[in-house]
GUKELUM-26273 format. One record per residue: x, y, z of N, C-alpha, C, O, CB in turn. Coordinates in steps of 0.1 Angstrom, whole numbers, plus 2048, in hexadecimal, padded with zeros to 3 digits. Glycine has a CB too. Layout:
# residues N
XYZXYZXYZXYZXYZ ...
//
This chain:
# residues 384
797E0791D78CE0392578AE05933795E0793978BDF5925 781E0693A77DE0C94477DE0295377ADF6953771E1193F 781E0795E781DFD967772DF496A772DE896D785E04973 76ADFB96875CDF396B759DEC960751DE4963750DFC96F 75BDEC95475DDE0949765DD494E760DC9950764DE693B 775DD8950779DCE954773DC395F76FDB795C783DD1956 772DC896B765DC297575BDBB973759DB197975FDC997B 753DBE969749DBB96074FDAC959749DA195A747DC8955 75CDAF953762DA494C768D9B957766D8F95476CDA9941 76DD9B95F770D95969763D8896B763D7C96A773DA0973 757D9196F749D8697374AD7E967748D72969738D8E974 74CD8295B743D7D95274DD7394B747D6C94373BD88948 758D7194C765D6C940769D6194976FD63953773D7993C 767D5394376FD4A94977DD4994E786D5094A76ED44942 77FD3F958792D44959799D4194A79ED4A94479DD37968 798D3494279CD36937796D3292D78FD2892D7A4D32936 798D3A920794D3C91479CD3490A7A8D3190A794D49912 792D3090279AD228FB7A6D2C8F27B2D288F378CD168EF 7A2D398EA7ADD3C8E47B9D428F17C0D4C8EF7A8D478D8 7BAD3B8FC7C1D419047D0D389097DAD3B9107B8D4590E 7CBD2A9007D5D219037D3D188F67CBD188EE7D4D1A912 7DDD118F77E0D068EF7D9CFB8EB7DACF38E27E8D038F3 7D1CFB8F67CACED8F97BECF09027BDCFA9097D4CE4902 7B7CEA9017A5CED9087AACE99177ADCF291F793CDF901 7ABCDC9197ACCD89277B6CE392D7C0CE99297B0CC8927 7AECE293C7B7CE99427BFCE494A7BACDE9547B3CF1947 7CBCE694A7D9CE69547DFCEC95C7E8CE69627E1CE7950 7DACFA95F7DAD069697CACFF9737BFCFB96F7D6D1A95E 7D2D009827C8CFC98B7C3D0998F7C8D109987CCCF2996 7B6D0D9867B0D1D9897A7D1E9967A0D299987A5D2297C 7A7D139A17A1D139AA7A9D1D9B67A3D239C079ED059AD 7B9D1F9B27C1D1F9BB7C1D2E9BB7C2D359C57CFD179B8 7BFD339AD7BDD429AD7AFD4B9AB7AED579A97C4D459A3 7A5D419AE799D419B0794D459C078CD4D9C3794D349AC 79FD3D9C97A0D3E9D97A3D499DD7A0D4C9E87A9D379DF 7ABD539D37B5D5F9DA7B2D6C9CF7BAD749CB7C9D5A9DC 7A6D699CC7A4D779BF79ED839CB7A1D8F9CB794D739AD 797D7E9D3795D8A9E07A0D929E979ED9A9F278DD839EA 7ABD8C9E47BAD919EF7BADA19ED7BCDA69E27CDD899EA 7B9DA79F77BFDB69FC7CCDB99F17D4DB29EB7C6DB5A0F 7CBDC69F17DCDC89E97E2DC49F27DDDC19FD7E4DD99E4 7F3DC19ED7FEDBF9F3801DCB9FF804DD59FA807DBF9E8 801DCCA0B80ADD7A14819DD2A17820DDAA1C801DDAA24 81FDC5A1482DDC4A14833DBDA0B82DDB2A09832DC0A1D 841DC2A01840DBD9F684CDAD9FB850DAEA07844DCA9E9 851DA39F585DD999F7866D9E9F2866DA49E785CD8D9F3 870D9A9FC87DD9D9FA87FD999F0879D8E9EF885D9BA01 888D9C9E5893D919DC89CD8D9E18A5D949E6899D959D1 89AD7C9E18A1D759E48B0D769E78B5D809E289ED6E9DD 8B9D6E9EF8C7D709EC8CED6A9DF8D8D6F9DA8CED6B9F7 8C9D619DC8CCD5A9CE8CAD669C68D2D669BD8C3D4C9C9 8C4D6C9C78C3D7A9BC8C7D879BC8C6D919B58B8D7D9BB 8CCD839C88D3D989CB8D9D9A9C58D9DA79C58D9D9F9D6 8E7D939BD8F2D999B58E7D9F9AB8EBDAA9A88FFD8E9AF 8E0D9D9A78DEDA29988DFDB19978E1DB79A28CFD9F992 8DEDB898B8E1DC498D8CDDCC98A8C7DC99808F0DC9982 8C8DD39938BBDD59908B8DE69888BADF198C8B3DD399F 8B3DE297E8B0DED97D8A5DFA9838A5E069868B0DEB973 898DED983891DEF988886DE5991886DD998D88EDF6980 87EDE999E87ADDC9A786DDE49A786ADF09A7882DD89B8 864DD89A6854DDD9A5853DD29AF859DC89AD849DDD996 84ADD49B983EDD19C3835DD39CD82BDCD9CC840DCD9C7 836DDC9D6826DE19DA826DF19D381CDF79D0823DE29EE 833DF69D1836E029C5841DFD9BE845DF19BE839E129CA 845E089B784FE0B9AC85DE119B285EE1A9BA847E169A1 86CE099AC871E159AD87BE129A187DE0699E877E199BC 881E1B99B889E20993896E1F998899E2999E885E2C991 89FE169998B0E1B99F8B5E219908B9E2D98E8BDE0A9A5 8B4E169868BBE2597C8BAE2196D8B9E1596B8CEE28980 8B9E289658B9E279548C5E2294C8CFE2994D8B7E3694D 8C5E1B9498CCE1893B8CCE229318C1E2892D8C6E0C935 8D6E2492D8D5E2E9228CEE299188CFE1E9138E2E3391C 8C3E359148BDE339088AEE3290A8A5E369048C2E27903 8B0E2791B89FE2991C89CE339268A3E3A92D898E1A921 88CE31923885E3892F87AE33933871E2E92C881E4492C 87AE3394086FE2894A866E3794F86BE42951878E1D95D 85AE3295084EE36954846E3195C843E26959849E3794D 841E36967838E2B97182DE2F971829E3A97483BE2B980 826E2496C816E2296B80DE1F97380AE14976813E1A965 808E27979800E219837EEE239847E8E23979806E28990 7E3E259907D9E2098C7CFE2A9837CAE339897D5E1C997 7CCE2A9797C6E359737CBE3A9667C7E439607C8E4097C 7D9E2F9627DFE329567D8E3694B7CFE2E94A7E6E28952 7D7E409417D0E4193C7D6E4692A7D0E4A9207C8E49946 7E5E4292C7EEE449237EBE3B9167E1E339157FCE4192A 7F5E4090C7F5E39900809E32901811E3B8FF7F0E478F0 80DE269047FEE1A8FE7F8E1890B7FDE1C915802E088F5 7E7E0E90B7E2E0E9117E2DFE91B7DDDF49167D8E15909 7E6DFD9247E8DEE92C7DEDE79237D5DEC91E7E4DED93F 7E1DDC9237D9DD191F7D9DD090D7D5DC89047C9DD3927 7DDDDA90D7D9DDC8F97D9DD68ED7D2DD78E37DEDE48F3 7EBDCD8F17F1DC28EC7E7DB68F27DFDB08EB802DC28F0 7E9DB48FC7E6DA59017D2DA38FF7CCD998FB7ECDA4917 7CEDAC9027BFDAE9007B7DA390F7BFD9E9167BBDA78EE 7ACDA19127A4DA191A79CD90917791D9191379CDB0918 7A1D8691979DD7C914798D7491E790D6B91A7A5D7890C 79AD7392A796D69933794D6E943794D7B9437A0D5C932 794D6A94C78ED7095B79AD7495F799D7F963786D65967 7AAD6F9627B2D749637B9D7E95A7BED859627B5D6D966 7B9D7F9567B9D8F9467B1D9C94E7B5DA79527ABD89933 7A5D9594D79DDA095579EDA696179CDB1965792D9D957 7A4D9796A7A7DA29797B3DA897A7B5DB19827A7D9B988 7BEDA39717C9DB09707C6DB996A7CBDC396E7D3DAF96A 7C1DB99637BCDC895C7B3DCF9657B5DDB9637B3DC794F 7A8DCC9707A4DD19797ABDD59877A7DDD98F79DDCB97A 7B8DCC9887B8DCE9937CDDD29987D1DD49A37AEDC199B 7D4DD198E7DFDD39887E1DE29917D7DEA9907DEDD4975 7ECDE599A7EFDEC9A37FBDF399E7FBDFF9A07EFDE69AF 809DED997816DF599381ADEF98A819DE3989820DF799C 81FDF7983824DF696F82BDFE96D82AE0897481BDF9961 834DFB96383BE0495C836E0394C82EDFB94684CE0195E 841E1194583EE1293A84CE11935851E1C938837E1D937 855E0C930861E0992B865E0D91D860E06913862DFC92C 86DE1891A86EE1B90B87DE17909887E1A90F86BE2C908 87BE1190188FE108FA88EE188EE885E168E6896DFE8F3 899E208EC89BE2B8E189CE228D289CE168D38ABE338E5 89DE268C88A2E238BE8AEE238BD8B4E2E8BD89EE298B7 8B8E138BB8C6E178B48D2E138C08DEE118C08C6E2A8AF 8C8E138CB8D5E128D98D5E018D78CEDF88D28D0E1A8EF 8E6E048E18E4DFA8E68E5DFB8F98EEE009008EFDF18DF 8D9DF48FC8D7DFB9098DCDF09168DADF19228C6E0090A 8E4DE590F8EBDDF91B8DDDD39218D8DCB9198F0DED927 8DADD392D8D4DCD9318CADD493E8CEDDB9488DDDC4933 8BEDD193D8B1DD69458ACDCA94D8A6DC19488A5DDC93B 8B0DCD95C8ABDC496189FDC796B8A0DD09738B6DBF967 893DC096A888DC3971884DBA97D882DAE97987DDC4968 884DBB98987CDB5994873DBB994871DC7994880DB499F 866DAD99585CDAD996857DA69A5856D999A4858DA898A 854DAA9AE852DA59B6841DA29C2839DAB9C485BDAA9B9 840D979C7835D949CD831D9A9D9838DA49DB835D8A9CE 829D979E2822D9B9EE81DD949F781DD889F781ADA29EB 81AD9A9FD813D91A0C803D8EA057FDD84A0A812DA0A1F 7FDD959FD7ECD949FA7F0D909EC7F7D889E87E0DA29FC 7E5D9F9E37E6D9B9D67EEDAA9CE7EBDB59D17D4D989CF 7FADA89C5803DAE9BF7FFDB29AF805DA99A980EDA69C1 7FCDB69AA7FFDB599A803DC39957FFDCE99A7F1DB0991 80EDBF988815DC6982813DC897180FDBE96B821DC1986 815DCF96D812DD095F81DDDA95C81EDE6960802DD495A 827DD1950834DD894A831DDA93B82BDD1936843DCE94C 834DE6933830DEA92483CDEC921842DF5926826DF6922 843DE4917851DE4917851DE690684ADDF8FF858DD591D 857DF1903855DF78F0865DF98EB86BE048E984BE0B8EF 86BDEC8E887ADEB8DF877DF68D286EDF68CA87DDD88D8 881DFD8D2885E048C2889DFB8BE88CDF08C288FE108BF 88BE028B188CDFE8A18A0DFE8A88A7E058AF884E1088F 8A3DEF8A08B3DEF8A18B7DF08AE8C2DF48B08BADFC899 8B0DEE8B78B6DEF8C78B8DE38CC8B0DD98CB8ABDF68D1 8C7DE28D28CEDD68D78CCDD68E68CBDE08EC8DDDD78D3 8CCDC98ED8D0DC78FA8C6DBD9018C0DB68FA8D1DD5901 8C4DBC90C8BEDB49188B4DB99228B5DC192B8C7DB0920 8A8DB091E8A0DB392789ADA9932891DA292F898DB7921 8A0DA893D89CD9E94888FDA295088DDAE9528A7D9C951 886D9895687AD9D95C881D92968886D87965869D9B953 880D96975882D8B980876D8B98A877D92994891D8C988 869D8298785DD7D98A864D7599686AD6B995855D7597E 861D7D9A3863D769AE856D749B584FD7F9B686ED7C9B6 852D6B9BA847D6E9C9849D639D084BD589CC836D709C7 848D689DC852D659E9845D5D9F583AD5C9F285AD779F0 849D59A02846D52A0C835D59A0D82BD55A12852D52A19 836D63A09824D68A1181CD61A0A81ED609FE81DD79A0F 80ED5AA11802D55A077FED64A007F9D6EA067F3D4CA10 801D629F27FCD6F9EB7FBD6D9DB804D679D5805D7C9EE 7F2D729D67EFD709C77F6D809C07F8D8B9C37DAD6E9C3 7F9D789B3803D859AB7FDD8399F7F8D7899C818D849AA 7FBD909967F8D90988805D9497E805DA09807ECD9A987 80BD92978816D99975812D92960811D8795B828D94982 811DA795880CDA394A819DAB94B81FDB19547FBDA7941 81EDA793B82ADAF933824DB092481DDA891E83BDA5932 826DBB921822DBD91182CDC790A82DDD390B812DC490F 837DBD902842DBF8F783ADC18EB830DBD8E784CDB28F5 848DD08E7846DCF8DA857DCF8D485EDD88D783CDDD8D5 85BDC78CE867DC98C8869DD18BB860DCD8B486CDBD8C7 86EDD98B6871DE38AC879DD989F87FDCF89F87DDF08B3 873DE189487DDDB88888BDDB88B891DE389287CDE487B 891DCD8848A1DCD8848A8DCB8958B4DC78968A8DDE87D 89FDCC8A08A3DCB8A88A9DBB8AF8A4DB08AC89DDD28AC 8B3DBF8B78BADB48BD8BCDAE8C88C8DAC8CC8C3DB58BB 8B0DAB8CE8AEDAD8E18AED9C8E98A8D938E4899DB78E6 8B2D9B8F18ACD918FA8A3D979078A4DA190E8B7D89900 89AD8C90588ED8C91088CD89915880D86913887D8A912 890D84923895D7992B88CD7993888BD8493E8A5D7B92D 885D6E94087CD6D94B87FD6195387FD5695086ED6B947 883D66960885D5B96E87CD5E972879D6A974891D5C978 872D52977866D5497E865D4C98A862D4098785AD52976 867D4F99686CD489A2861D4A9AF85FD539B787AD4F9A6 85AD3E9AE84ED439B284FD389C0855D2E9BE840D419A7 848D3C9CE847D329DB83DD299DC832D2A9D6847D389E8 842D209E482FD189E5829D1D9E881FD189E382AD0D9EE 824D2A9EF81BD329F2813D3D9EA809D449EC820D379FB 81BD3E9DE815D489D580BD3E9C780CD329C3823D539CF 806D469C47F8D439B7802D4D9AD7FFD589B37E2D4A9BC 809D509A680BD5899A803D5598A803D4A98481BD58998 7FED619877F8D6397A805D6A96F805D7796F7E9D6E97C 80DD66968815D6C95F812D6E95180DD6394E81ED6795F 812D7294B812D79938818D80938818D8B93F807D80931 823D7D92B829D85922825D84914823D7A90D835D82924 825D8D911825D8F8FE828D958F6825DA18F781ED918F8 831D908E983ED9B8E8837D978D8831D8E8D4852D978EE 83CDA58D2838DA78C5849DAB8BD852DB28C282CDB48C3 848DA48B4856DA58AD856DAB89F852DA689485AD978AC 85DDB68A185BDC1893867DB788586DDAC886864DD8898 865DBF87B868DBA86D87BDB8870883DC0873862DC985D 87DDAB86D88EDAA86F891DA987E89DDAB880895DB9868 88CDA788688EDAA896895D9C89B890D9189B87EDAD89F 8A0D9E8A08A2D8D8A789ED8A8B78A6D8D8C08B4D898A6 893D868BA891D868C7898D7B8CF895D708CA885D868C8 89DD788D78A3D6D8DF89CD6E8F089BD788F88B4D6F8DE 89AD628F3892D608FF895D57907893D4C903888D5E8FE 899D5891389AD4F91E896D4C92989DD5093289FD4F921 88CD4592D880D43936884D3B93D889D31937874D40932 886D3A94F887D3295887AD2F96587AD3996C892D3695B 873D2896786BD2696D86CD1F97786ED14972863D24968 86CD1F988866D1B99085BD1D99585BD2899B86BD1A996 850D17994844D1A99A841D199AA848D139B383BD13994 838D209AB82ED209B8826D159BE827D099BE825D299B5 81CD1D9C480ED129CB806D119BC7FDD089BA801D1C9DB 809D1B9B3801D189A5806D2699E801D319A07EED179A7 812D20992816D2D98980FD2997E80CD1D97D825D30986 80DD30976808D3296780CD3A95F804D4395B7FDD34965 81AD3895A827D42951821D3E94281ED3493C83DD39953 820D4B93F81AD4593081FD5292881AD5D92B805D41930 82AD5191D830D5A91282BD5A90482DD528FC83DD58912 827D6190381ED5E8F1829D698EA82BD758EE807D648EE 831D628DD83BD6B8D7832D6B8CC82DD618C784CD688D6 830D788C8829D7E8BA830D818AB82ED8C8A6825D8C8BD 838D788A5845D7D89C83CD82891839D7A888852D70897 83AD8A890836D9788683AD9B87E832DA0876835DA0889 848D9D87984CDA2874852D9A866850D8D865852DA787C 859DA185C859D95852868D9785486EDA2854852D96842 870D8785587FD8085687DD86863886D8E86488ED8584C 878D8586C879D8787A87CD78881878D6D87C86BD8E880 884D7988B888D6A88F885D6A89F885D758A4899D6688A 884D628A4880D5C8B1887D508B6889D478AE873D588B1 88CD508C288DD438CB890D438D5897D4B8DC894D3B8C8 88BD3B8D9889D388E988FD2C8EE88DD228E787AD388EE 896D2B8FB896D21908892D22911892D2D9188A0D1D90C 88CD17913885D1B92388AD0E92D88DD03928870D1B923 88AD1293A887D0694487ED0894D87ED11956890D0194B 879D0294C86CCFD95986FCF0966872CE496585ECF594F 86CCF796F86DCE897D863CE9986863CF298E87ACE8989 857CDF986850CDD98E859CD999A85FCCF99A848CD5989 859CE19A3860CDD9AF857CD59B784DCD19B2866CE99B6 85BCD49C4855CC79CE849CD09D584ECDA9DA861CC09DB 83FCCF9D6830CD09D982CCDE9CE825CE89D282CCD39ED 82FCDE9C7830CEE9BB826CE79B1825CDA9AF844CF49B1 81DCF19A9817CEF9A081CCFB99081DD07993808CEF9A8 81ECF6985821D0297C819CFA96F816CEF96C836D0797A 819D0796A80FD0895C81AD1294E819D1E94B7FCD14963 81ED0D94B826D11943828D13937830D0B93482BD0C944 825D1A92B81BD1B92182BD2991882FD3491A804D22928 82CD2090E837D2590582DD288F6828D1E8F0847D17904 82BD358F1820D358E7826D3F8DA82BD4A8DC811D3C8EF 825D3A8D082AD428C2825D418B9822D358B6834D428BD 822D4C8B281ED4F8A6822D5889B823D6489B815D518A7 826D4D89182DD54881825D5887B81DD52874833D4B878 827D6A87B81CD6F875826D7986A821D84867810D77881 832D7786483BD8086083FD76854844D6C858846D8586A 83DD78846842D6E83D854D6E83D85AD7883A83AD7282E 859D6583F869D5B83E86FD6185187BD64854878D64829 862D6285A863D6286786BD5686886DD4F85F855D6386E 870D53876876D4987B871D4788A873D50892885D4B87A 86CD3C88F86ED3A89E870D2C89F86BD23898863D3F8A7 87BD288AD87ED1F8AE879D228C087CD2D8C588DD1D8A8 872D188CA86FD188D3876D058D9876CFA8D4861D1E8D1 87AD0A8E5883CFC8EA880CFB8F8884D048FF895CFC8E9 878CF08FE878CF790B87CCE591487ACDB90E866D0390F 87FCE7920880CD992C87ACDB93787CCE593E88ECD6930 873CD193986ECD5949875CC895287ECC194C859CD694C 872CC595D875CBF965867CBD973860CC6976883CC6969 865CB397985DCB5983863CAA992866C9E99384CCB097C 863CB1999868CAD9A785DCA39AC852CA09A786CCBA9B1 863CA09BA855C989C184AC9E9C384ACAA9C1857C949CD 83FC999C6833CA09C3832CAE9C082DCB79C782AC9E9CC 839CB19AF834CBC9AC82BCB899D828CAE99783FCC79AC 829CC399A81DCC5990824CD1986828CDC98A80CCCA998 822CCB977829CD296D824CD0960824CC595C836CCE96D 81ECDA95781DCDC94B822CE2947823CED94C817CDE947 82ACE093A837CE7930829CE5923823CDB91F84ECDB92D 827CF2920824CF1911822CFB909824D0690D81ACEB90F 81ECF88FC820D018F581CD008E781BCF58E282DD038F6 817D0E8DE812D0C8D181BD138C9820D1E8CC804D118D0 81ED0B8BA822D178B281DD148A781FD088A2830D1A8B0 816D1F8A280DD22899814D2A88D81ED30891802D298A1 812D2C87F815D30873809D3286B801D2A86681DD2786E 80BD4086B7FBD4B8667FDD43856806D3A8537FDD64866 7F5D488507F2D478447F8D5483C7F6D548307E3D44843 7FDD5D840801D6A839811D6383C819D688337FBD7B841 816D5A845826D5784882DD4F83C834D4583E827D4E857 82AD5382D82DD4A82483FD45829846D4D82F82BD52813 841D3E826851D3B825856D3A838862D3A83B85BD4B81A 84FD3A83F852D3C850856D2D851855D2384A843D4285C 85ED2E861863D22865860D23873860D2D879871D1F861 85DD18879856D14885859D0C88B857D0388384CD12885 85ED07897865CF98A0863CFB8AC864D078AF875CF589F 85FCF28B7856CF18C285BCE58C5858CDC8BD847CF28C0 862CE28D0867CD98D4868CD78EA870CDC8F1875CDA8CB 85DCD08EE85DCD08FD863CBF901865CB58FA84BCD4903 865CC190A86ACB7914869CB592086ECBD927871CB6915 862CA9926862CAD935862CA193C85BC97939855CB593A 86CCA194B870C9294F86CC9295B86CC9E96087FC8D94E 865C85965864C8596B86EC7F976873C7397685BC84968 870C8B98087BC8498B87AC82996883C8299E884C8898E 869C7E99C866C7C9A9859C789AA850C7C9A3867C869AF 859C6E9B7849C699B9841C719B8845C7D9B8845C639C5 834C6E9B7828C759B6829C829AE826C8D9B3823C789C3 82EC819A3836C8F99B82CC8798C829C7C98784FC8F999 828C9898A81CC9997E825CA097582ECA797A80DCA2982 823C9F96882ACA495E824CA695581DC9C955833C9E95A 81FCAF94681ACB193B824CB8930828CC393180ECB893F 826CB292682ECB891D824CBA90E821CB090883BCAF91B 81FCC6909816CC6901817CD28F6815CDE8FA80ACC5909 81BCCF8EB822CD78DF811CD58D480ACCB8D1836CCD8D9 812CE08D2807CE08C480BCEC8B980DCF88BC7F4CE48CA 80CCE68AD811CEA8A2803CED8977FCCE389481CCDF89C 801CFB8947F6CFF8897FDD0587B806D0D87A7ECD0C88F 7F7CFC872801D028657F3D0A85C7ECD0385680BCF2858 7F2D1585C7EAD1984F7F2D218467EBD2883E7DDD22852 7FDD21845805D25836805D1B82D806D10833815D29838 804D1881E806D0F815813D0E811817D0480B800D1180C 81CD1A81582AD1D812836D1F82183BD29825828D2C808 838D10826840D1183584DD0B83084FD0182A839D07842 858D16837866D12835867D0183D86ACF6838871D2083E 865D0484A865CFA85285ECFA85D85CD05862871CF8856 858CEF86384BCEE86D84DCE4877846CDA87483ECEB867 854CE2882853CD488A84DCD889684BCE4898860CCB88D 849CCE89E84BCCB8A984CCC08B1849CB68AB845CD08AC 84FCBD8C0853CB18C4852CB38D3856CBC8DA861CAD8BE 84CCA78D784BCA68E884FC9C8ED84EC928E583ECA78EE 852C9B8F6858C90901853C90911854C9A918868C91902 84EC8591484BC84927854C77927853C6E91F835C8092F 85DC78932863C6C936868C6994386FC7394786AC6A92F 869C5F94B871C5D95787CC5B952880C5A94686EC51961 885C5D960897C5F960895C4E95F88DC479668A3C69971 89FC4995589EC3B94F8AAC3795B8B4C3D95E8A4C3993A 8A6C2E9608B3C249698BFC249618CAC259678AFC1396B 8BFC219518CCC2094A8D3C2F94A8DFC319478CAC1A939 8CAC3994F8D1C4494E8D7C4895D8E1C4F95E8C8C4F948 8D2C439688DBC429748E5C359738EFC389798D1C40981 8E5C2C96E8EFC2396E8F9C2A96B902C2C9738EDC19965 8F8C2D95F903C34957908C3E960914C3C9638FEC3A94A 8FFC4A965909C5296F90FC4D97A91AC5197F904C5B974 908C4497F90DC3B98D91BC36989923C36992902C2D990 91FC3197D924C28979936C3097A941C2C97D91CC2396A 92FC3E97693BC4A97693EC4C981942C58983939C57971 93DC4398E93EC48999934C539A3936C559AF949C4D996 928C5999C91FC619A3916C599AB913C4F9A6918C6899A 910C5B9B9909C5B9C18F7C5B9B88F5C619AD90EC669CC 8EDC549BF8E2C599BC8DCC639BE8D1C649B88DDC559BF 8E2C709C88DEC7C9C98E3C839C38DBC8C9BE8DFC819D3 8F4C819BD8FBC899B48F5C869A58F6C8E99D90AC859B5 8EEC799A38E7C789938DDC819908DBC879868E1C6B990 8D6C8199E8C9C8A99F8C6C9699D8BCC9C9998C4C8A9A7 8D3C9B9A38D7CAB9A48DDCAE9978D8CB79908E1CAE9AF 8E6CA99948EACA99828DFCAD97A8DDCB89758EEC9997B 8D7C9F9798CDC9E96E8C0CAC9728B8CAF9698C6C8C970 8C1CB097E8B9CBD9818BDCC897B8B5CCE9738BACC198E 8CBCCD97F8D4CD597A8D4CD896F8D0CE496B8DFCD097C 8D7CCE9668D8CCE9578C6CD19528C2CD29468E1CBB951 8BFCD19598B1CD994D8ADCE49568A7CED95089FCCF949 8B1CE79668AFCF49668B9CFD95D8B5D089598AFCF9974 8C3CFA95B8D1D009528D0D029418D8D079398DECF4955 8C1CFA9408C0CFA9318BFD069298C6D099208B6CF492E 8B3D1092F8B4D1B92A8BED2A92B8BDD349258AAD1C92D 8C4D2792F8D4D2D9308D3D3B9398DBD449378DAD3091F 8CBD3B9418CAD4594B8D2D469578D7D5095D8BFD46950 8D2D369598DBD359658E9D3C9658EFD4596B8DED27967 8EBD319578FDD389558FCD47950906D4E954906D2F947 8F7D4B94C8F4D5A94C8F3D629568F7D6E9568E9D5D947 8EDD5C9618E8D6696B8F2D649798F0D699848D6D6396E 8FFD5A975905D519848FDD4F98C8FED55997910D5898D 8F3D4798A8E9D459928F1D359958F9D2F98D8D7D4898B 8EDD2E9A48EFD209A58DED1E9A68D6D269AC8F9D199B4 8DBD0F99C8D3D0C9988C8D029A88BCD009AA8D8D0598A 8D6CFD9B08CFCF79BD8C7D089C88BCD089CE8E1CEB9C8 8CED119C78C9D179CF8BED209C98B7D289D08D3D1C9D4 8BDD1C9BC8B4D209B78A3D1D9BD89BD249C28B6D1B9AD 8A5D0D9B889AD059BC89AD019CC890CFB9D189BCF89B4 8A1D049D189ED079E3897D129E9894D139F58ABD099EA 896D1C9DE890D299E687FD259E187AD259D6896D3B9E0 87AD219EF86AD239F1864D2B9FD867D379FF863D159F3 85DD24A03853D2EA0A85AD31A1A858D3AA22842D25A0C 864D26A1A86BD2DA2B875D35A2787DD36A30874D20A38 878D3DA1C881D48A1887DD53A1B878D57A11885D4AA0C 87DD5FA2587BD6AA26880D70A1F87FD7DA1F87DD6EA2E 
//
């Protein structure tokens, strides 16, 4: 599709299409995005914060792109404006809403990452950095049959007032065994629209860990399309609405393959004057006979003037289902919990830190990456 067509769609499409989310209600504050759509392209990119400097990056995307090293069996090519090769950007995701069209029209730095069949490629770590105005990154990831390894995307948007869009389109081949992880860390000055689309092939095993700490307005959406027969998908996610931030985190799954299995488990916390919507849908398609799907979402309110939502949706279109469950809960920290922990000698501050750390660590990324959860929570607009 031409840039002129995307520009026309940008004018005509609404911010939120009904098929774009599991609910009709707006949980994203679209006004924050709308007021930044006319920003120029960034001239300066953010620096990786100190808490994340120790990670072994393979690629850094910012104002431009830097390929530092390729793992064995992995080929990385840069995508730039006017790319007309195969696959085409947005071919998996499609263009259904204003932000889809905006990204398709404006993204300026991208990657095509191809993992060969049968390789054990270890870790592939990609940094996606925001900037001082608009930054748009597009990643196409193709994992071959029987490949094994982990892909980690570090989505960081720093202290400058900016707008960032990040779209990742991934396909996972037959019998591949991969981890597709994301760490989203956004400052109070940045609005970020992030969309990840994963298609899992026959008998593949996809594990996913997501940790999201939002900014001025962070919309982080991950769609898992479990297309293959006997394919497996498991997701653990942590989301934190820090003080003075807004986050809308969406985890969607679709079972299409017969005997496919999906498990999505998410935990969230909202701190003082923060906002968090933690949502997801689990859909079992008509052709997914004897599939199983489970989704569980829990959000804890942990501060004054904090607002939180936990929204699961379960749709079953098949008459033959192995398992289908959904659960959600939203609660305040109970005085009984505080009393129990304080009776063990902890102060009020120590109790709060312990409870928050437990939710930050739920996804497993903090342990995997050897991160300090409180240093992550402290990264905000003041860090240069």
